[in-house]
py3Dmol code that shows the C-alpha trace and the ligand (Angstrom):
import py3Dmol

protein = """\
ATOM      1  CA  UNK A   1     114.970 113.102  92.622  1.00  0.00           C
ATOM      2  CA  UNK A   2     116.073 109.578  91.669  1.00  0.00           C
ATOM      3  CA  UNK A   3     114.452 106.822  93.695  1.00  0.00           C
ATOM      4  CA  UNK A   4     115.244 103.193  94.456  1.00  0.00           C
ATOM      5  CA  UNK A   5     112.065 101.128  94.318  1.00  0.00           C
ATOM      6  CA  UNK A   6     112.774  97.520  95.311  1.00  0.00           C
ATOM      7  CA  UNK A   7     116.228  97.650  93.712  1.00  0.00           C
ATOM      8  CA  UNK A   8     114.925  99.255  90.510  1.00  0.00           C
ATOM      9  CA  UNK A   9     116.439 102.696  89.878  1.00  0.00           C
ATOM     10  CA  UNK A  10     113.818 105.264  88.859  1.00  0.00           C
ATOM     11  CA  UNK A  11     114.714 108.756  87.662  1.00  0.00           C
ATOM     12  CA  UNK A  12     111.961 110.146  89.890  1.00  0.00           C
ATOM     13  CA  UNK A  13     109.060 109.150  92.144  1.00  0.00           C
ATOM     14  CA  UNK A  14     106.017 109.683  89.863  1.00  0.00           C
ATOM     15  CA  UNK A  15     104.290 106.616  88.390  1.00  0.00           C
ATOM     16  CA  UNK A  16     100.882 106.202  86.757  1.00  0.00           C
ATOM     17  CA  UNK A  17      98.065 104.382  88.480  1.00  0.00           C
ATOM     18  CA  UNK A  18      97.352 101.113  86.661  1.00  0.00           C
ATOM     19  CA  UNK A  19      94.709 101.514  83.944  1.00  0.00           C
ATOM     20  CA  UNK A  20      94.679 105.301  83.953  1.00  0.00           C
ATOM     21  CA  UNK A  21      97.063 105.995  81.055  1.00  0.00           C
ATOM     22  CA  UNK A  22      97.136 103.912  77.874  1.00  0.00           C
ATOM     23  CA  UNK A  23     100.740 104.368  76.761  1.00  0.00           C
ATOM     24  CA  UNK A  24     100.189 102.534  73.472  1.00  0.00           C
ATOM     25  CA  UNK A  25      97.174 104.694  72.546  1.00  0.00           C
ATOM     26  CA  UNK A  26      99.086 107.800  73.659  1.00  0.00           C
ATOM     27  CA  UNK A  27     101.960 106.822  71.373  1.00  0.00           C
ATOM     28  CA  UNK A  28      99.533 106.486  68.467  1.00  0.00           C
ATOM     29  CA  UNK A  29      98.044 109.898  69.292  1.00  0.00           C
ATOM     30  CA  UNK A  30     101.224 111.832  70.064  1.00  0.00           C
ATOM     31  CA  UNK A  31     103.757 109.895  67.972  1.00  0.00           C
ATOM     32  CA  UNK A  32     107.178 108.538  68.822  1.00  0.00           C
ATOM     33  CA  UNK A  33     108.102 111.879  70.413  1.00  0.00           C
ATOM     34  CA  UNK A  34     106.346 110.480  73.495  1.00  0.00           C
ATOM     35  CA  UNK A  35     109.165 107.943  73.812  1.00  0.00           C
ATOM     36  CA  UNK A  36     111.734 110.683  74.384  1.00  0.00           C
ATOM     37  CA  UNK A  37     112.677 110.377  78.049  1.00  0.00           C
ATOM     38  CA  UNK A  38     111.914 114.060  78.679  1.00  0.00           C
ATOM     39  CA  UNK A  39     108.461 113.751  77.079  1.00  0.00           C
ATOM     40  CA  UNK A  40     107.206 110.589  78.765  1.00  0.00           C
ATOM     41  CA  UNK A  41     105.087 111.682  81.735  1.00  0.00           C
ATOM     42  CA  UNK A  42     106.030 108.975  84.280  1.00  0.00           C
ATOM     43  CA  UNK A  43     109.194 107.630  85.915  1.00  0.00           C
ATOM     44  CA  UNK A  44     107.947 104.020  85.648  1.00  0.00           C
ATOM     45  CA  UNK A  45     104.976 102.713  83.694  1.00  0.00           C
ATOM     46  CA  UNK A  46     102.332 100.432  85.225  1.00  0.00           C
ATOM     47  CA  UNK A  47     100.263  98.447  82.701  1.00  0.00           C
ATOM     48  CA  UNK A  48      96.496  98.049  82.772  1.00  0.00           C
ATOM     49  CA  UNK A  49      95.706  94.925  84.779  1.00  0.00           C
ATOM     50  CA  UNK A  50      95.700  91.726  82.734  1.00  0.00           C
ATOM     51  CA  UNK A  51      93.922  88.455  83.436  1.00  0.00           C
ATOM     52  CA  UNK A  52      94.629  84.916  82.265  1.00  0.00           C
ATOM     53  CA  UNK A  53      91.806  84.869  79.698  1.00  0.00           C
ATOM     54  CA  UNK A  54      90.758  87.738  77.407  1.00  0.00           C
ATOM     55  CA  UNK A  55      87.887  89.872  78.729  1.00  0.00           C
ATOM     56  CA  UNK A  56      85.453  92.264  77.044  1.00  0.00           C
ATOM     57  CA  UNK A  57      85.000  94.410  80.134  1.00  0.00           C
ATOM     58  CA  UNK A  58      81.754  95.860  81.419  1.00  0.00           C
ATOM     59  CA  UNK A  59      78.963  97.190  79.173  1.00  0.00           C
ATOM     60  CA  UNK A  60      78.947 100.970  78.567  1.00  0.00           C
ATOM     61  CA  UNK A  61      78.640 103.575  79.922  1.00  0.00           C
ATOM     62  CA  UNK A  62      81.870 103.018  81.812  1.00  0.00           C
ATOM     63  CA  UNK A  63      82.594 106.460  83.268  1.00  0.00           C
ATOM     64  CA  UNK A  64      80.675 109.040  85.298  1.00  0.00           C
ATOM     65  CA  UNK A  65      82.086 112.390  86.370  1.00  0.00           C
ATOM     66  CA  UNK A  66      81.339 112.773  90.064  1.00  0.00           C
ATOM     67  CA  UNK A  67      82.034 115.758  92.347  1.00  0.00           C
ATOM     68  CA  UNK A  68      85.830 116.235  92.355  1.00  0.00           C
ATOM     69  CA  UNK A  69      86.421 112.922  90.655  1.00  0.00           C
ATOM     70  CA  UNK A  70      84.879 110.134  88.654  1.00  0.00           C
ATOM     71  CA  UNK A  71      83.418 106.653  88.894  1.00  0.00           C
ATOM     72  CA  UNK A  72      84.724 103.943  86.576  1.00  0.00           C
ATOM     73  CA  UNK A  73      83.169 100.640  85.693  1.00  0.00           C
ATOM     74  CA  UNK A  74      85.701  99.392  83.164  1.00  0.00           C
ATOM     75  CA  UNK A  75      85.605  95.737  84.206  1.00  0.00           C
ATOM     76  CA  UNK A  76      89.120  94.660  83.267  1.00  0.00           C
ATOM     77  CA  UNK A  77      88.919  94.509  79.467  1.00  0.00           C
ATOM     78  CA  UNK A  78      92.190  93.015  78.229  1.00  0.00           C
ATOM     79  CA  UNK A  79      93.704  90.639  75.691  1.00  0.00           C
ATOM     80  CA  UNK A  80      94.466  87.973  78.256  1.00  0.00           C
ATOM     81  CA  UNK A  81      97.946  86.753  79.149  1.00  0.00           C
ATOM     82  CA  UNK A  82      98.892  85.333  75.744  1.00  0.00           C
ATOM     83  CA  UNK A  83      97.613  88.344  73.793  1.00  0.00           C
ATOM     84  CA  UNK A  84      99.363  90.730  76.172  1.00  0.00           C
ATOM     85  CA  UNK A  85     102.694  88.923  75.932  1.00  0.00           C
ATOM     86  CA  UNK A  86     102.495  88.647  72.152  1.00  0.00           C
ATOM     87  CA  UNK A  87     101.072  92.044  71.159  1.00  0.00           C
ATOM     88  CA  UNK A  88     101.463  94.591  73.968  1.00  0.00           C
ATOM     89  CA  UNK A  89     104.595  93.668  75.898  1.00  0.00           C
ATOM     90  CA  UNK A  90     107.038  94.202  72.995  1.00  0.00           C
ATOM     91  CA  UNK A  91     105.631  97.707  72.468  1.00  0.00           C
ATOM     92  CA  UNK A  92     105.490  98.569  76.175  1.00  0.00           C
ATOM     93  CA  UNK A  93     109.150  97.500  76.374  1.00  0.00           C
ATOM     94  CA  UNK A  94     109.981 100.438  74.078  1.00  0.00           C
ATOM     95  CA  UNK A  95     108.891 102.961  76.703  1.00  0.00           C
ATOM     96  CA  UNK A  96     111.818 104.920  78.130  1.00  0.00           C
ATOM     97  CA  UNK A  97     111.108 103.896  81.756  1.00  0.00           C
ATOM     98  CA  UNK A  98     110.936 100.610  83.746  1.00  0.00           C
ATOM     99  CA  UNK A  99     107.779  98.558  83.203  1.00  0.00           C
ATOM    100  CA  UNK A 100     105.499  97.220  85.931  1.00  0.00           C
ATOM    101  CA  UNK A 101     102.933  94.654  84.763  1.00  0.00           C
ATOM    102  CA  UNK A 102      99.702  94.496  86.739  1.00  0.00           C
ATOM    103  CA  UNK A 103      98.001  91.097  87.001  1.00  0.00           C
ATOM    104  CA  UNK A 104      94.836  89.791  88.582  1.00  0.00           C
ATOM    105  CA  UNK A 105      93.682  86.202  89.051  1.00  0.00           C
ATOM    106  CA  UNK A 106      90.183  85.005  89.869  1.00  0.00           C
ATOM    107  CA  UNK A 107      91.869  82.248  91.876  1.00  0.00           C
ATOM    108  CA  UNK A 108      95.319  81.716  93.349  1.00  0.00           C
ATOM    109  CA  UNK A 109      96.076  79.215  90.577  1.00  0.00           C
ATOM    110  CA  UNK A 110      95.276  81.796  87.901  1.00  0.00           C
ATOM    111  CA  UNK A 111      97.444  84.316  89.701  1.00  0.00           C
ATOM    112  CA  UNK A 112     100.279  81.782  89.842  1.00  0.00           C
ATOM    113  CA  UNK A 113     100.129  81.202  86.075  1.00  0.00           C
ATOM    114  CA  UNK A 114     100.177  84.928  85.414  1.00  0.00           C
ATOM    115  CA  UNK A 115     103.096  85.619  87.754  1.00  0.00           C
ATOM    116  CA  UNK A 116     105.156  82.722  86.399  1.00  0.00           C
ATOM    117  CA  UNK A 117     104.690  83.782  82.766  1.00  0.00           C
ATOM    118  CA  UNK A 118     105.174  87.530  83.312  1.00  0.00           C
ATOM    119  CA  UNK A 119     108.083  86.920  85.685  1.00  0.00           C
ATOM    120  CA  UNK A 120     110.053  85.152  82.947  1.00  0.00           C
ATOM    121  CA  UNK A 121     110.124  88.218  80.716  1.00  0.00           C
ATOM    122  CA  UNK A 122     113.209  90.430  80.777  1.00  0.00           C
ATOM    123  CA  UNK A 123     111.163  93.451  79.663  1.00  0.00           C
ATOM    124  CA  UNK A 124     109.349  93.447  83.017  1.00  0.00           C
ATOM    125  CA  UNK A 125     110.947  95.211  85.995  1.00  0.00           C
ATOM    126  CA  UNK A 126     108.242  94.451  88.589  1.00  0.00           C
ATOM    127  CA  UNK A 127     104.893  92.725  88.916  1.00  0.00           C
ATOM    128  CA  UNK A 128     101.884  94.354  90.554  1.00  0.00           C
ATOM    129  CA  UNK A 129      99.334  91.975  92.069  1.00  0.00           C
ATOM    130  CA  UNK A 130      95.944  93.660  91.801  1.00  0.00           C
ATOM    131  CA  UNK A 131      93.961  92.171  94.667  1.00  0.00           C
ATOM    132  CA  UNK A 132      91.646  95.172  94.817  1.00  0.00           C
ATOM    133  CA  UNK A 133      89.547  95.610  91.649  1.00  0.00           C
ATOM    134  CA  UNK A 134      86.018  96.703  92.667  1.00  0.00           C
ATOM    135  CA  UNK A 135      84.436  95.913  89.284  1.00  0.00           C
ATOM    136  CA  UNK A 136      84.213  92.136  89.026  1.00  0.00           C
ATOM    137  CA  UNK A 137      80.911  90.304  88.974  1.00  0.00           C
ATOM    138  CA  UNK A 138      81.649  88.132  91.988  1.00  0.00           C
ATOM    139  CA  UNK A 139      82.034  91.303  94.053  1.00  0.00           C
ATOM    140  CA  UNK A 140      84.809  89.453  95.884  1.00  0.00           C
ATOM    141  CA  UNK A 141      87.872  91.501  96.616  1.00  0.00           C
ATOM    142  CA  UNK A 142      90.777  89.278  97.712  1.00  0.00           C
ATOM    143  CA  UNK A 143      92.588  92.239  99.229  1.00  0.00           C
ATOM    144  CA  UNK A 144      89.790  93.002 101.677  1.00  0.00           C
ATOM    145  CA  UNK A 145      91.047  90.185 103.908  1.00  0.00           C
ATOM    146  CA  UNK A 146      94.579  89.911 105.374  1.00  0.00           C
ATOM    147  CA  UNK A 147      94.625  86.088 105.310  1.00  0.00           C
ATOM    148  CA  UNK A 148      93.404  85.914 101.672  1.00  0.00           C
ATOM    149  CA  UNK A 149      95.974  88.496 100.636  1.00  0.00           C
ATOM    150  CA  UNK A 150      98.780  86.658 102.427  1.00  0.00           C
ATOM    151  CA  UNK A 151      97.731  83.342 100.865  1.00  0.00           C
ATOM    152  CA  UNK A 152      97.829  84.891  97.382  1.00  0.00           C
ATOM    153  CA  UNK A 153     101.289  86.405  97.906  1.00  0.00           C
ATOM    154  CA  UNK A 154     102.635  83.176  99.461  1.00  0.00           C
ATOM    155  CA  UNK A 155     101.341  81.149  96.508  1.00  0.00           C
ATOM    156  CA  UNK A 156     103.218  83.240  93.946  1.00  0.00           C
ATOM    157  CA  UNK A 157     106.251  84.468  95.878  1.00  0.00           C
ATOM    158  CA  UNK A 158     108.664  81.769  94.737  1.00  0.00           C
ATOM    159  CA  UNK A 159     107.422  81.800  91.122  1.00  0.00           C
ATOM    160  CA  UNK A 160     109.151  85.020  90.085  1.00  0.00           C
ATOM    161  CA  UNK A 161     112.425  86.608  91.081  1.00  0.00           C
ATOM    162  CA  UNK A 162     111.059  90.073  90.263  1.00  0.00           C
ATOM    163  CA  UNK A 163     109.816  92.465  92.939  1.00  0.00           C
ATOM    164  CA  UNK A 164     106.130  91.983  93.776  1.00  0.00           C
ATOM    165  CA  UNK A 165     103.996  95.053  94.463  1.00  0.00           C
ATOM    166  CA  UNK A 166     100.628  94.386  96.117  1.00  0.00           C
ATOM    167  CA  UNK A 167      97.859  96.868  95.222  1.00  0.00           C
ATOM    168  CA  UNK A 168      95.627  97.320  98.251  1.00  0.00           C
ATOM    169  CA  UNK A 169      91.957  98.180  98.462  1.00  0.00           C
ATOM    170  CA  UNK A 170      90.711 101.095 100.561  1.00  0.00           C
ATOM    171  CA  UNK A 171      87.602  99.099 101.439  1.00  0.00           C
ATOM    172  CA  UNK A 172      89.436  96.723 103.805  1.00  0.00           C
ATOM    173  CA  UNK A 173      88.423  97.311 107.411  1.00  0.00           C
ATOM    174  CA  UNK A 174      92.119  97.466 108.348  1.00  0.00           C
ATOM    175  CA  UNK A 175      94.290  98.376 105.327  1.00  0.00           C
ATOM    176  CA  UNK A 176      97.450  98.463 107.471  1.00  0.00           C
ATOM    177  CA  UNK A 177      96.687  94.914 108.639  1.00  0.00           C
ATOM    178  CA  UNK A 178      96.349  93.773 105.013  1.00  0.00           C
ATOM    179  CA  UNK A 179      99.596  95.571 104.145  1.00  0.00           C
ATOM    180  CA  UNK A 180     101.424  93.929 107.043  1.00  0.00           C
ATOM    181  CA  UNK A 181     100.082  90.511 106.019  1.00  0.00           C
ATOM    182  CA  UNK A 182     101.285  91.073 102.438  1.00  0.00           C
ATOM    183  CA  UNK A 183     104.717  92.096 103.709  1.00  0.00           C
ATOM    184  CA  UNK A 184     104.996  89.034 105.952  1.00  0.00           C
ATOM    185  CA  UNK A 185     104.054  86.827 102.972  1.00  0.00           C
ATOM    186  CA  UNK A 186     106.899  88.260 100.878  1.00  0.00           C
ATOM    187  CA  UNK A 187     105.609  91.390  99.119  1.00  0.00           C
ATOM    188  CA  UNK A 188     108.376  93.820  98.159  1.00  0.00           C
ATOM    189  CA  UNK A 189     106.187  96.934  98.009  1.00  0.00           C
ATOM    190  CA  UNK A 190     102.597  98.061  98.455  1.00  0.00           C
ATOM    191  CA  UNK A 191     100.515 100.363  96.272  1.00  0.00           C
ATOM    192  CA  UNK A 192      97.415 102.142  97.542  1.00  0.00           C
ATOM    193  CA  UNK A 193      94.677 103.155  97.191  1.00  0.00           C
ATOM    194  CA  UNK A 194      92.596 101.455  94.511  1.00  0.00           C
ATOM    195  CA  UNK A 195      89.130 102.973  94.037  1.00  0.00           C
ATOM    196  CA  UNK A 196      86.215 103.045  96.481  1.00  0.00           C
ATOM    197  CA  UNK A 197      82.895 101.538  95.443  1.00  0.00           C
ATOM    198  CA  UNK A 198      80.320 104.084  94.332  1.00  0.00           C
ATOM    199  CA  UNK A 199      77.201 104.555  92.220  1.00  0.00           C
ATOM    200  CA  UNK A 200      75.506 107.262  90.162  1.00  0.00           C
ATOM    201  CA  UNK A 201      71.937 107.361  88.878  1.00  0.00           C
ATOM    202  CA  UNK A 202      70.908 108.429  85.386  1.00  0.00           C
ATOM    203  CA  UNK A 203      69.045 111.715  86.051  1.00  0.00           C
ATOM    204  CA  UNK A 204      66.509 110.796  83.346  1.00  0.00           C
ATOM    205  CA  UNK A 205      65.601 107.238  84.241  1.00  0.00           C
ATOM    206  CA  UNK A 206      66.641 107.123  87.883  1.00  0.00           C
ATOM    207  CA  UNK A 207      68.422 103.865  87.131  1.00  0.00           C
ATOM    208  CA  UNK A 208      72.156 103.210  87.631  1.00  0.00           C
ATOM    209  CA  UNK A 209      74.116 105.143  85.007  1.00  0.00           C
ATOM    210  CA  UNK A 210      77.035 102.750  84.719  1.00  0.00           C
ATOM    211  CA  UNK A 211      76.672  99.587  82.672  1.00  0.00           C
ATOM    212  CA  UNK A 212      78.220  97.668  85.534  1.00  0.00           C
ATOM    213  CA  UNK A 213      75.725  99.309  87.941  1.00  0.00           C
ATOM    214  CA  UNK A 214      78.398 100.405  90.427  1.00  0.00           C
ATOM    215  CA  UNK A 215      82.003 101.441  89.919  1.00  0.00           C
ATOM    216  CA  UNK A 216      85.184 102.710  91.542  1.00  0.00           C
ATOM    217  CA  UNK A 217      85.377 106.303  92.793  1.00  0.00           C
ATOM    218  CA  UNK A 218      88.677 108.147  92.272  1.00  0.00           C
ATOM    219  CA  UNK A 219      90.037 111.671  92.043  1.00  0.00           C
ATOM    220  CA  UNK A 220      90.493 114.541  94.521  1.00  0.00           C
ATOM    221  CA  UNK A 221      87.298 113.480  96.339  1.00  0.00           C
ATOM    222  CA  UNK A 222      89.148 110.444  97.741  1.00  0.00           C
ATOM    223  CA  UNK A 223      92.472 112.171  98.469  1.00  0.00           C
ATOM    224  CA  UNK A 224      92.073 112.638 102.250  1.00  0.00           C
ATOM    225  CA  UNK A 225      91.046 108.980 102.584  1.00  0.00           C
ATOM    226  CA  UNK A 226      94.048 107.879 100.535  1.00  0.00           C
ATOM    227  CA  UNK A 227      96.440 110.104 102.480  1.00  0.00           C
ATOM    228  CA  UNK A 228      95.306 108.669 105.812  1.00  0.00           C
ATOM    229  CA  UNK A 229      95.607 105.096 104.549  1.00  0.00           C
ATOM    230  CA  UNK A 230      99.054 105.735 103.060  1.00  0.00           C
ATOM    231  CA  UNK A 231     100.180 107.214 106.388  1.00  0.00           C
ATOM    232  CA  UNK A 232      98.838 104.327 108.469  1.00  0.00           C
ATOM    233  CA  UNK A 233     100.118 101.608 106.120  1.00  0.00           C
ATOM    234  CA  UNK A 234     103.551 103.273 105.823  1.00  0.00           C
ATOM    235  CA  UNK A 235     103.812 103.471 109.613  1.00  0.00           C
ATOM    236  CA  UNK A 236     103.100  99.751 109.915  1.00  0.00           C
ATOM    237  CA  UNK A 237     105.376  98.224 107.224  1.00  0.00           C
ATOM    238  CA  UNK A 238     109.064  98.337 106.328  1.00  0.00           C
ATOM    239  CA  UNK A 239     108.641  97.892 102.571  1.00  0.00           C
ATOM    240  CA  UNK A 240     108.169 100.861 100.233  1.00  0.00           C
ATOM    241  CA  UNK A 241     104.699 102.267  99.638  1.00  0.00           C
ATOM    242  CA  UNK A 242     103.474 103.765  96.358  1.00  0.00           C
ATOM    243  CA  UNK A 243     100.832 106.295  97.359  1.00  0.00           C
ATOM    244  CA  UNK A 244      97.959 107.377  95.158  1.00  0.00           C
ATOM    245  CA  UNK A 245      94.416 108.706  95.326  1.00  0.00           C
ATOM    246  CA  UNK A 246      93.460 112.031  93.786  1.00  0.00           C
ATOM    247  CA  UNK A 247      96.972 113.418  93.353  1.00  0.00           C
ATOM    248  CA  UNK A 248      96.621 116.404  91.034  1.00  0.00           C
ATOM    249  CA  UNK A 249      99.546 118.695  91.942  1.00  0.00           C
ATOM    250  CA  UNK A 250     103.119 118.650  93.182  1.00  0.00           C
ATOM    251  CA  UNK A 251     101.804 119.745  96.591  1.00  0.00           C
ATOM    252  CA  UNK A 252      99.523 116.694  96.726  1.00  0.00           C
ATOM    253  CA  UNK A 253     102.432 114.438  95.734  1.00  0.00           C
ATOM    254  CA  UNK A 254     104.600 116.065  98.392  1.00  0.00           C
ATOM    255  CA  UNK A 255     101.921 115.353 101.020  1.00  0.00           C
ATOM    256  CA  UNK A 256     101.881 111.642 100.138  1.00  0.00           C
ATOM    257  CA  UNK A 257     105.684 111.464 100.332  1.00  0.00           C
ATOM    258  CA  UNK A 258     105.578 113.293 103.678  1.00  0.00           C
ATOM    259  CA  UNK A 259     103.001 110.729 104.864  1.00  0.00           C
ATOM    260  CA  UNK A 260     105.549 107.973 104.258  1.00  0.00           C
ATOM    261  CA  UNK A 261     105.245 106.965 100.592  1.00  0.00           C
ATOM    262  CA  UNK A 262     108.436 106.239  98.622  1.00  0.00           C
ATOM    263  CA  UNK A 263     106.716 106.947  95.290  1.00  0.00           C
ATOM    264  CA  UNK A 264     103.412 108.411  94.157  1.00  0.00           C
ATOM    265  CA  UNK A 265     101.080 107.586  91.287  1.00  0.00           C
ATOM    266  CA  UNK A 266      98.853 109.841  89.210  1.00  0.00           C
ATOM    267  CA  UNK A 267      95.578 108.447  87.882  1.00  0.00           C
ATOM    268  CA  UNK A 268      92.381 110.430  87.426  1.00  0.00           C
ATOM    269  CA  UNK A 269      94.261 113.681  86.753  1.00  0.00           C
ATOM    270  CA  UNK A 270      95.756 112.112  83.592  1.00  0.00           C
ATOM    271  CA  UNK A 271      92.220 111.877  82.134  1.00  0.00           C
ATOM    272  CA  UNK A 272      91.998 115.668  82.349  1.00  0.00           C
ATOM    273  CA  UNK A 273      95.597 116.353  81.369  1.00  0.00           C
ATOM    274  CA  UNK A 274      97.594 113.545  79.734  1.00  0.00           C
ATOM    275  CA  UNK A 275     100.807 115.383  80.648  1.00  0.00           C
ATOM    276  CA  UNK A 276      99.847 115.606  84.343  1.00  0.00           C
ATOM    277  CA  UNK A 277     102.587 113.195  85.463  1.00  0.00           C
ATOM    278  CA  UNK A 278     105.320 115.417  84.054  1.00  0.00           C
ATOM    279  CA  UNK A 279     103.757 118.590  85.429  1.00  0.00           C
ATOM    280  CA  UNK A 280     103.356 117.082  88.895  1.00  0.00           C
ATOM    281  CA  UNK A 281     106.958 115.779  88.864  1.00  0.00           C
ATOM    282  CA  UNK A 282     108.163 119.266  87.954  1.00  0.00           C
ATOM    283  CA  UNK A 283     106.047 120.962  90.652  1.00  0.00           C
ATOM    284  CA  UNK A 284     107.299 118.428  93.177  1.00  0.00           C
ATOM    285  CA  UNK A 285     110.930 119.055  92.271  1.00  0.00           C
ATOM    286  CA  UNK A 286     110.433 122.811  92.737  1.00  0.00           C
ATOM    287  CA  UNK A 287     108.869 122.269  96.191  1.00  0.00           C
ATOM    288  CA  UNK A 288     111.669 119.896  97.213  1.00  0.00           C
ATOM    289  CA  UNK A 289     114.372 122.265  95.932  1.00  0.00           C
ATOM    290  CA  UNK A 290     112.842 125.171  97.844  1.00  0.00           C
ATOM    291  CA  UNK A 291     112.714 123.025 100.995  1.00  0.00           C
ATOM    292  CA  UNK A 292     116.367 122.064 100.610  1.00  0.00           C
ATOM    293  CA  UNK A 293     117.296 125.703 100.071  1.00  0.00           C
ATOM    294  CA  UNK A 294     115.317 126.661 103.158  1.00  0.00           C
ATOM    295  CA  UNK A 295     116.936 124.037 105.376  1.00  0.00           C
ATOM    296  CA  UNK A 296     120.423 124.901 104.086  1.00  0.00           C
ATOM    297  CA  UNK A 297     119.734 128.590 104.797  1.00  0.00           C
ATOM    298  CA  UNK A 298     118.523 127.599 108.258  1.00  0.00           C
ATOM    299  CA  UNK A 299     121.636 125.501 108.900  1.00  0.00           C
ATOM    300  CA  UNK A 300     123.879 128.341 107.721  1.00  0.00           C
TER     301      UNK A 300
END
"""
ligand_1 = """\
12
LIG
O 89.057 97.604 85.229
C 88.482 98.150 86.185
O 87.261 98.357 86.192
C 89.201 98.607 87.389
C 90.246 97.903 87.984
Br 90.978 96.359 87.254
C 90.785 98.375 89.203
O 91.694 97.797 89.807
N 90.258 99.510 89.741
C 89.259 100.174 89.149
O 88.818 101.194 89.689
N 88.736 99.723 87.971
"""
view = py3Dmol.view(width=600, height=400)
view.addModel(protein, "pdb")
view.setStyle({"model": 0}, {"cartoon": {"style": "trace"}})
view.addModel(ligand_1, "xyz")
view.setStyle({"model": 1}, {"stick": {}})
view.zoomTo()
view.show()
């Protein structure tokens, strides 16, 4: 099931959602065997989002298991651009699949510096612009507004020759409008959905459980929302869509592809099963093979 994503050849359509699988920690836990192409669970690897300056992230607790999913309040902890380029990028480049680096700027100028620096690196196949993180103190989500999203993409478009993937938020009033604005501004692909804002209370104290007070809801609970948004965005744009939101089986992945996505991404399910990407890719290939067999039988 090889796939062309913005001119990058992938062996299959299953990616990870940014920030949901730490490939460097997984390599420490499972050893170099993880780098064998057949063992690595994804067909391309998307990094955790990086920012210009290092960040500690939000205070703990950072996760809450919610019905059919979870709420995260991670808050973008990362080494910053320089630390990422120096320490993480060389090791991520050893993964057996193309690398997508996710970046987020608190201003268009910050985003421009990130895109320029990451875009110069040969190890990087694509850049994801995260305009949809729900867990920043300002509460401002660039991707909620089509004009803001377009302005961000326009600012950085000429700074890197690499494909630009724009990660959309499900909390926009018109996600397809934001997707169309990103496409018109020069985006090469769209990824959706990021998480939906949610909250959980500590049953003991009645106060917010998460250190960041609120967080992003993900997992099967959001899957119908994600599927609808992937269908409506895909119908509106000509560029490829990477669909995600609660995908936990090959059948779920198949649904997102049927709704118009070129690729899918697995996120929350990898917390439960670190090998979920590989399992889902296998289940998907069985479903697709059976479909092909069925249509060939029908044609015969
Ligand atoms: O780090 C986070 O808290 C986070 C990010 Br950057 C994001 O894009 N989506 C999310 O649910 N959490």
